C-alpha positions as CSV (number, residue, x, y, z in Angstrom):
1,M,-12.4,90.9,-38.1
2,P,-12.7,91.0,-41.7
3,K,-13.3,88.1,-43.6
4,Q,-11.3,88.1,-46.4
5,T,-8.5,88.7,-44.0
6,E,-9.2,85.5,-41.6
7,K,-9.2,83.6,-44.7
8,S,-6.0,85.3,-45.8
9,F,-4.2,84.5,-42.6
10,F,-5.4,80.7,-42.6
11,E,-3.9,80.4,-46.2
12,T,-1.1,82.0,-45.0
13,L,-0.7,79.3,-42.2
14,R,-1.4,76.5,-44.2
15,A,0.5,77.3,-47.1
16,L,4.0,75.4,-46.2
17,Q,4.3,72.4,-48.0
18,H,6.5,69.5,-46.9
19,H,8.1,67.2,-49.7
20,Y,10.4,63.7,-48.7
21,T,13.0,63.8,-50.6
22,A,16.0,61.1,-49.6
23,D,18.6,63.4,-50.4
24,E,16.7,65.5,-47.3
25,I,16.8,62.3,-45.1
26,R,20.1,61.6,-46.2
27,K,21.6,64.9,-45.2
28,L,19.5,65.1,-42.1
29,F,20.8,61.9,-40.8
30,S,24.4,62.9,-40.9
31,Q,23.6,65.2,-37.6
32,V,21.7,62.3,-35.8
33,D,23.4,61.5,-32.3
34,E,24.2,57.9,-32.0
35,Q,24.5,58.2,-28.7
36,R,21.6,60.3,-27.8
37,V,19.0,58.2,-29.6
38,K,20.4,55.1,-27.7
39,T,20.0,57.3,-24.5
40,L,16.4,58.3,-25.5
41,A,15.4,54.5,-26.4
42,G,16.7,53.5,-22.9
43,I,14.7,55.4,-21.0
44,L,11.9,54.9,-23.2
45,N,12.2,51.1,-23.4
46,T,12.4,51.7,-19.3
47,Y,8.9,53.1,-19.2
48,I,7.4,50.6,-21.7
49,L,8.6,47.9,-19.5
50,Q,7.0,49.9,-16.7
51,N,3.3,50.7,-18.1
52,L,3.0,49.2,-21.6
53,P,1.8,46.0,-19.4
54,T,-0.6,47.6,-17.4
55,A,-2.6,49.3,-20.2
56,I,-2.7,45.7,-22.1
57,E,-3.9,43.8,-19.0
58,K,-5.9,46.2,-17.2
59,R,-9.2,45.1,-19.6
60,E,-10.7,42.3,-17.7
61,G,-13.9,41.7,-19.7
62,L,-16.1,42.6,-22.5
63,A,-17.5,45.6,-20.9
64,D,-14.6,47.2,-20.6
65,Y,-13.7,46.7,-24.4
66,R,-17.0,48.8,-24.9
67,T,-16.6,51.3,-27.7
68,N,-19.3,53.3,-29.9
69,P,-22.0,51.0,-31.1
70,Y,-22.8,52.9,-34.3
71,V,-19.3,52.8,-35.5
72,L,-18.8,49.4,-34.5
73,L,-21.8,47.8,-36.3
74,T,-20.4,49.6,-39.5
75,C,-17.0,48.4,-39.0
76,A,-18.1,44.9,-38.2
77,S,-20.2,45.1,-42.0
78,V,-17.6,46.3,-44.2
79,M,-15.2,44.5,-42.8
80,Q,-16.7,41.2,-42.6
81,L,-16.2,40.7,-38.9
82,D,-17.8,37.8,-38.8
83,Q,-16.2,35.2,-36.7
84,P,-15.6,36.1,-32.8
85,D,-11.4,35.9,-33.4
86,R,-11.3,38.7,-35.9
87,F,-13.8,40.7,-34.0
88,A,-11.8,40.2,-31.0
89,D,-8.8,40.9,-32.6
90,F,-10.3,44.3,-33.9
91,L,-12.0,45.2,-30.7
92,F,-8.4,44.6,-28.8
93,N,-6.4,46.8,-31.0
94,N,-9.1,49.5,-31.4
95,K,-9.4,50.4,-27.7
96,L,-5.4,49.5,-27.2
97,Y,-4.2,52.3,-30.0
98,M,-6.8,55.3,-28.3
99,G,-5.4,54.5,-25.1
100,L,-2.1,54.4,-25.9
101,E,-2.9,57.7,-28.1
102,T,-4.5,59.1,-25.1
103,S,-3.0,58.6,-22.1
104,F,0.7,56.6,-22.6
105,G,1.2,58.5,-25.7
106,K,1.6,61.9,-23.7
107,S,4.0,60.0,-21.7
108,I,6.4,59.0,-24.4
109,E,5.8,62.6,-25.5
110,A,6.9,64.0,-22.2
111,A,10.0,62.2,-21.7
112,F,11.5,62.6,-25.3
113,V,11.1,66.7,-24.7
114,G,12.3,66.5,-21.6
115,A,15.6,64.9,-23.4
116,Y,16.6,68.6,-25.0
117,P,17.2,71.4,-26.0
118,L,20.3,70.2,-27.6
119,S,22.7,72.9,-24.8
120,K,24.4,70.8,-22.0
121,N,23.5,72.9,-19.9
122,A,21.0,71.6,-17.7
123,K,18.7,74.1,-16.7
124,Y,17.9,74.6,-20.1
125,K,16.1,71.1,-20.4
126,W,12.0,71.1,-21.1
127,T,10.4,70.3,-17.3
128,E,7.2,71.2,-15.9
129,P,6.9,75.1,-15.1
130,P,7.9,75.8,-11.6
131,E,5.1,78.1,-11.3
132,K,2.4,75.5,-12.3
133,A,4.2,72.6,-9.9
134,A,3.2,74.9,-7.5
135,E,-0.2,75.2,-8.5
136,A,-0.3,71.7,-8.2
137,A,1.0,71.4,-5.0
138,K,-1.9,73.5,-3.4
139,L,-4.6,70.8,-4.4
140,V,-3.0,68.1,-2.5
141,G,-5.4,66.9,0.6
142,L,-8.3,69.0,-1.6
143,R,-11.5,66.6,-1.9
144,K,-12.0,65.9,-6.2
145,E,-15.0,68.6,-5.9
146,E,-12.6,71.3,-4.6
147,K,-9.5,70.1,-6.8
148,T,-12.6,71.2,-10.0
149,R,-13.4,74.6,-8.2
150,V,-9.6,75.2,-7.5
151,R,-8.2,74.2,-11.5
152,T,-10.7,76.6,-13.1
153,S,-9.0,79.3,-12.1
154,S,-5.2,78.1,-12.4
155,V,-2.8,80.4,-14.3
156,W,-0.9,77.5,-15.9
157,R,-2.8,74.9,-16.4
158,E,-2.2,75.2,-20.3
159,I,1.1,75.2,-20.2
160,D,2.6,71.4,-20.3
161,K,6.9,72.2,-20.7
162,S,9.2,75.3,-20.3
163,C,12.7,75.8,-20.5
164,V,15.2,79.0,-20.9
165,V,17.5,79.5,-23.2
166,G,19.2,83.1,-22.5
167,N,16.9,86.3,-21.6
168,R,13.9,84.4,-23.5
169,R,12.0,81.4,-22.1
170,F,10.1,79.3,-24.3
171,M,7.1,77.1,-22.8
172,T,4.5,74.8,-25.1
173,S,1.1,73.4,-24.5
174,I,1.5,70.0,-26.4
175,K,-1.0,68.2,-28.5
176,S,-0.3,64.9,-29.9
177,G,-1.8,65.3,-33.0
178,P,-3.3,67.2,-36.2
179,N,-6.7,66.3,-34.5
180,C,-6.3,66.6,-31.0
181,I,-7.6,69.8,-30.8
182,N,-11.5,70.4,-30.4
183,D,-13.5,73.6,-30.8
184,T,-13.9,73.9,-26.7
185,Q,-9.8,73.3,-26.4
186,V,-9.5,76.3,-28.7
187,G,-11.4,78.6,-26.7
188,G,-10.2,77.2,-23.4
189,M,-6.3,77.9,-24.5
190,T,-7.2,81.2,-26.5
191,N,-8.8,82.3,-22.9
192,A,-5.8,81.0,-21.4
193,I,-3.3,82.7,-23.3
194,G,-5.5,86.2,-23.7
195,K,-5.9,86.4,-20.1
196,N,-2.5,84.8,-18.4
197,Y,-0.4,86.2,-21.0
198,R,1.0,89.2,-18.6
199,T,0.9,86.8,-15.4
200,W,3.1,84.5,-17.3
201,L,5.7,87.3,-18.1
202,E,5.5,89.0,-14.8
203,Q,6.0,85.3,-12.9
204,T,8.7,84.2,-15.4
205,R,10.5,87.7,-14.2
206,R,10.2,86.6,-10.9
207,T,11.3,83.2,-11.4
208,Y,14.1,83.6,-14.0
209,P,15.5,87.4,-13.4
210,Q,17.6,87.6,-16.6
211,V,14.1,86.8,-18.6
212,T,12.7,90.1,-20.6
213,A,10.5,87.9,-23.3
214,L,8.8,84.8,-23.6
215,D,7.8,82.5,-26.1
216,V,4.3,80.4,-26.2
217,A,4.2,77.4,-28.8
218,V,0.8,75.1,-29.4
219,G,3.0,72.0,-30.5
220,L,1.6,69.2,-32.2
221,T,4.0,66.1,-32.6
222,Y,3.1,65.2,-35.6
223,G,1.2,66.0,-38.8
224,T,1.9,68.4,-41.3
225,D,0.6,72.4,-41.6
226,R,-1.4,71.1,-44.2
227,T,-3.1,68.5,-42.6
228,T,-4.3,69.8,-39.4
229,N,-7.9,70.5,-38.3
230,N,-6.8,74.5,-38.4
231,K,-7.8,74.5,-34.5
232,E,-4.8,75.1,-33.7
233,N,-4.7,78.3,-36.6
234,Q,-8.1,79.5,-34.8
235,I,-6.4,79.7,-31.8
236,L,-3.8,82.7,-33.4
237,V,-6.7,84.0,-35.3
238,K,-9.0,84.4,-32.1
239,L,-5.9,86.5,-30.2
240,L,-6.2,89.0,-32.8
241,D,-9.2,90.1,-30.5
242,L,-7.5,89.9,-27.6
243,G,-4.5,92.1,-27.5
244,F,-2.0,90.5,-30.2
245,V,-0.7,91.4,-33.7
246,E,1.2,89.7,-36.6
247,E,4.6,90.1,-35.8
248,N,5.7,90.0,-39.9
249,R,3.4,88.2,-42.0
250,A,6.2,88.1,-44.5
251,K,9.0,87.2,-42.8
252,A,7.4,84.9,-39.9
253,P,3.9,84.0,-40.4
254,G,1.7,83.3,-37.8
255,V,3.5,84.6,-34.6
256,L,2.0,86.9,-33.1
257,I,3.1,89.4,-30.5
258,D,1.1,90.8,-27.3
259,S,0.3,94.9,-28.9
260,E,1.4,96.2,-24.7
261,T,4.6,94.8,-24.0
262,K,6.1,93.6,-27.1
263,S,7.6,90.6,-25.0
264,V,5.2,87.8,-25.2
265,R,5.3,85.9,-28.6
266,V,3.1,83.3,-29.5
267,Y,3.0,80.7,-32.6
268,R,2.2,76.9,-33.6
269,R,4.8,74.4,-34.3
270,I,3.8,70.9,-36.0
271,G,5.6,67.8,-36.5
272,K,9.1,68.2,-38.0
273,E,8.8,72.2,-37.1
274,F,7.3,71.1,-33.5
275,W,10.6,68.6,-32.9
276,A,12.8,71.4,-34.3
277,F,11.5,73.7,-32.0
278,I,11.8,71.3,-29.0
279,G,15.5,70.5,-29.9
280,A,16.7,74.4,-30.1
281,P,13.8,76.6,-29.8
282,N,16.2,79.7,-30.1
283,N,17.3,78.2,-33.1
284,P,14.5,75.6,-35.0
285,R,16.5,75.6,-37.9
286,S,19.8,74.4,-36.4
287,A,17.6,71.2,-35.2
288,T,15.5,70.0,-38.3
289,F,17.1,66.4,-37.4
290,V,15.2,65.7,-33.7
291,F,12.2,64.0,-35.1
292,L,14.3,61.5,-36.9
293,E,15.9,60.9,-33.0
294,V,12.7,60.3,-31.4
295,V,11.5,58.2,-34.1
296,L,14.3,55.8,-34.3
297,A,14.5,56.0,-30.6
298,L,10.8,54.7,-30.4
299,S,11.4,52.2,-32.9
300,K,13.9,50.5,-30.8
301,A,12.3,51.4,-27.8
302,L,9.1,49.2,-28.8
303,S,11.2,46.7,-30.4
304,G,13.6,45.6,-26.8
305,G,10.2,46.5,-25.1
306,M,7.7,43.8,-26.5
307,Q,10.7,41.6,-26.0
308,A,11.7,41.7,-22.7
309,G,8.1,42.2,-21.2
310,N,6.9,39.3,-22.9
311,L,4.6,41.7,-24.3
312,E,3.5,39.9,-27.7
313,E,2.7,36.8,-25.4
314,K,0.5,39.3,-23.3
315,I,-1.2,40.9,-26.3
316,N,-2.4,36.9,-27.6
317,R,-3.2,36.1,-24.5
318,K,-6.1,38.8,-24.2
319,I,-7.0,38.7,-27.8
320,Q,-8.2,35.0,-26.8
321,A,-9.7,35.3,-24.1
322,L,-11.6,38.4,-25.7
323,A,-12.7,35.9,-28.7
324,T,-13.7,33.2,-26.4
325,A,-15.9,36.3,-24.4
326,L,-17.3,36.8,-27.9
327,S,-18.5,33.6,-29.2
328,K,-20.2,32.9,-26.0
329,L,-22.3,36.1,-26.8
330,N,-25.7,35.0,-28.3
331,F,-29.4,34.7,-27.7
332,P,-31.7,31.5,-27.8
333,R,-34.1,31.6,-31.3
334,Q,-36.6,31.1,-29.3
335,S,-36.1,33.7,-26.6
336,L,-36.4,36.2,-29.4
337,P,-39.5,37.8,-31.5
338,E,-40.8,36.1,-34.8
339,W,-39.8,38.7,-37.0
340,V,-36.2,39.3,-35.2
341,R,-35.5,35.1,-36.0
342,K,-36.9,35.3,-39.4
343,D,-35.6,38.7,-40.5
344,F,-31.8,38.2,-38.7
345,S,-29.0,36.5,-39.9
346,E,-26.6,34.7,-37.6
347,N,-23.7,37.3,-38.2
348,E,-26.3,40.3,-37.6
349,L,-27.5,38.8,-34.8
350,F,-23.8,38.4,-33.4
351,W,-22.9,42.1,-34.6
352,F,-26.4,43.2,-32.8
353,A,-25.2,41.4,-29.2
354,T,-21.7,42.7,-29.4
355,A,-23.1,46.5,-29.7
356,I,-25.6,46.2,-27.0
357,S,-22.9,45.4,-25.0
358,A,-21.7,49.2,-24.9
359,F,-25.0,49.6,-22.8
360,Y,-24.1,47.7,-20.0
361,D,-21.5,47.6,-16.8
362,E,-22.0,43.6,-15.9
363,G,-23.3,40.5,-17.4
364,I,-21.4,40.5,-20.8
């Protein structure tokens, strides 16, 4: 594809701007369902009580808090983390955040997604595709090496959730945020869609005879069109070389359709638009308030979960234990080369000792 065409396509995708206004939020709040928010908060509160304590307690010694030693040293200097308690607080919070973003955060999203669409018909709720579950069932009993080989031929691996509304099936691959897709994933998702969309359509028609068309959305649970790393847009551009064309750039920017069957559409949904899509995939404009329900439920659930699970006490205890371990990190001055004793301050040696913990499994 000519370079100018690609640039124009990217510009079109990133043209939408989101402007916060109090009037918009007030109007959206008028559509929020109080009982649904309470139900979501209750579901998530239960999940938090069962899983968040594990995320906090699973790290024991200093070696479990290893992180990038090069970035760590830079942060220590810039943030003046020269005391064990301050360093411990930074390490714990940083590691907890990263862990929740990659694992616990994904589970939270799944819990929310399963409560929609807004249709009261239970069969329309978002669930794992039954075809994907069938693939997973074939892995039971296999060794890790065998599972790895089988997964390389998976047809449904990139699809997280699906639902059926009327004669159309909606499927989505959910990514936590605007920077979660990397170059490797771009290639994997592009190949998966380009290679498998015919099979998805064929198997869908067998599972749901009433379905005549398929929508595939790459979903980012927060962010805006202008704040992503552009990887989701790269997937769409690459699909233009794999049998897809733009459906209508003026009326539906970023929406692709397969040129063979004209039955499979692919697009991305980001932030508010993602949750609107989850709320009403067949009519997202009617569900633009769903992101507010999600954030309200999460805020309420986390507040209750922190109190009920004594999580604040657990966190403080972990940070104190980490600070104690950090305070014991030292090198006897006489064991160091003379030039190190002369040129390195106590703070610098403390940062050095903390950084080298990233290179050892035990004894730190």
